[in-house]
N, C-alpha and C positions, 0 to 999 in steps of 0.2 A: 524107506527110511528107515532105519534101526532103531530099537528101542532100547536099548542095553543100559542098564543103570547107572554105568559110570561116564555113560556120554548126556552131560551136561549142556553141550550148546543148541542156541536155540533153531530151531525149523521156522524156512518163512512159506508161506504160499505163496510161488510164485503164480498161479495163474489168477490169483485175487489181487495181486498188487501190478497186474498187466491191465486186468477191468478196470480197474479204479484209475489206471494212467490215461486208459482208454475216451473214460469219464469226461477226466478231467480236460484232454484234448476237444473233447465235443463243444463240452461247455465252451472252452476259449473260443472255438469256432464262432459257434453262437454271438457272443459275444460283440466280436469283431464284426462280423455282418450289422450289427441292429448300429454299431457306431458311423456304419459308412451308410445306412439309410438317412441319418440325421443331416442338413442342410449346416456348412459349417455357420459360425456367429458370423454374421456380418455387422460392422462396427462403422461409426459415421467417420468421415476424414475429420484430420484436426482443420479445426478453425481457429479464429480470432475471438479471444474475450469481449463480449459486450459490455459486462461492469468492470468498476474500477475496484482494485484489489484492498484493501483496508486496512494496510499499515501501522500506524500511526494516532488510530483514534484512543489507543489504550496508552499511549506512550508518555510517559510522566505521572503515570497515576499507579497509586497503593492500593490493594487488594488487601484484605483479610480472607485466607484459604484454611479452611477446617477441613476436617475427615468425610463429611455429607458434601462437602462443596463439589457441584458436579462438574466433568471434566472439561464444559463449555464454559463455564468461567473460572477454570483455574488459572496458572499463571502461562504465561505462553499465549500462540497462534492455534485456535483450536478450528481443524477441517470439518464440517459437516458428513461432508460426502464419504472420507474414509474412517470418520469417527476415531482419530485422532488427535493429541495434541503435539504440538512443534513449538520449542523451546524460543527460538531465535527468526530474526525476517529472514535473515537470507534461509534461511534450513524452511522455510515456508515457502519461501518462492519455487528454492527446490525441489520442493514438495509438491503444489500445485502445477510446476509444470513438466512433471513426471510421467512417467510408463504406468505406474501404479493409478495414480489420480485421474489420469484421464482414461484409463478403460474401466475405473469406476464409474465415469461418466457416459460411457459408452462409446468412446473414440479411439479408432488406433491412431498408431503416429505417425501416420502417413500422410503429406500435404497432395491437397488438390491441385492436379496440375492444371497451368493455365491456359486457353488456347491464345490463337494469336488476336483473334476478336474481342475477346476480355481484356490483353495488352494493350490494344489500341484507343480501347475506349477509355482504358485508369488515364493514361496518356493523354489526354483530351482532356477530361474533366480538371489534371490538374494545372492543363496550359487555362484552361478556364479560371480558376483560382486566383492562378498567377496574375492573369488580366487584369482581375477582380482589385486584386490588391494593390498595382501600380493606378488602375482608377481612383482610387481612392486617396492616394499619394500626392499631396498639392502642393508643390514648395509654398508659393504663398502665405497658407494659411497655418504652415508649419511652421515659418518666418514668423508670422506675427501673432501666433500662442506661444513665443517664446520669449518675444520681445516683452509680451504681455507680462508674461512670466517674472521675467527681468526687473519690467518697474514694479510690481508688485513688491516683491523681494527688498526693491531697493528700499519703497518706501515703508517697509517694516525696517527695515535699518536705521532712518531716519529715526522711525519714531521713539524708539527702542534708543537711541542718542539722545535725542531728547529727554526722555525717561529718566535716563541715567546723570545729565546734566541737573534735571531739577531736583532729582534727590540730593547729591553730590552739596546744592545751593542750602538745602533746609538742612542737612547736615551741620554746613559749615554755617548757620545763623545759631543754631543752637548752640556748637561751642564757643560760638565771640560774647551771645548772653551770658553763659552759663548754667539758664534755667532752659529748660526745655521749651519747645513755641508752646503745644499746649497749655503747659504751666503757664506761659506768660500771657497767653490770652485768656484764660480764667483769673487772671491776675489784674486783667486790663493795663497790660502794658506792650498788646501787641504794637500797637499806633506808634509805639516812641520809636529810637533807636535811629540808628547810620542804615536802613539798609539800602541797599542800591537800587538805581533811581532806572530803569531799561529804558533805552533811545528808540 
């Protein structure tokens, strides 16, 4: 190394920097060994949701939101697992079915493979349900119920028609006498006049 006064270039100590590089490599190797000792994170397989997603409880309701309102009560759909607010129902469904949300629940996005026995058992259960439905379905009972419903409806229509006819007759009586029937009864004219005789 020359120490001339006009030599203004910076000089580097090669041995010192080689030693620092070796130390850095040693630390990096130690970290990799520590990571390999840890077991990989085991997550549960993806499974069916056992609760109903509430999308319409706040539908059509207005809420006053201020600066101090917590995010769980602000507008939109709040996810308490991920601590986030989603503004509409479609995006909320996408969020709860998405990878980030499932990871926060502790699930992987892999689905459990069903064995042949499990599939056969599921077919048997579905077959039993279908047979039970067919036993419950009785044609005679259904026809009888439909006939009763029809009869009730006819009776209701008949009563309505009679009610309308009575009302029309009362209105006609009021118009012919020129005095309302209530007023005529008060004045003592209720029994007089040419009222229709019912046969």
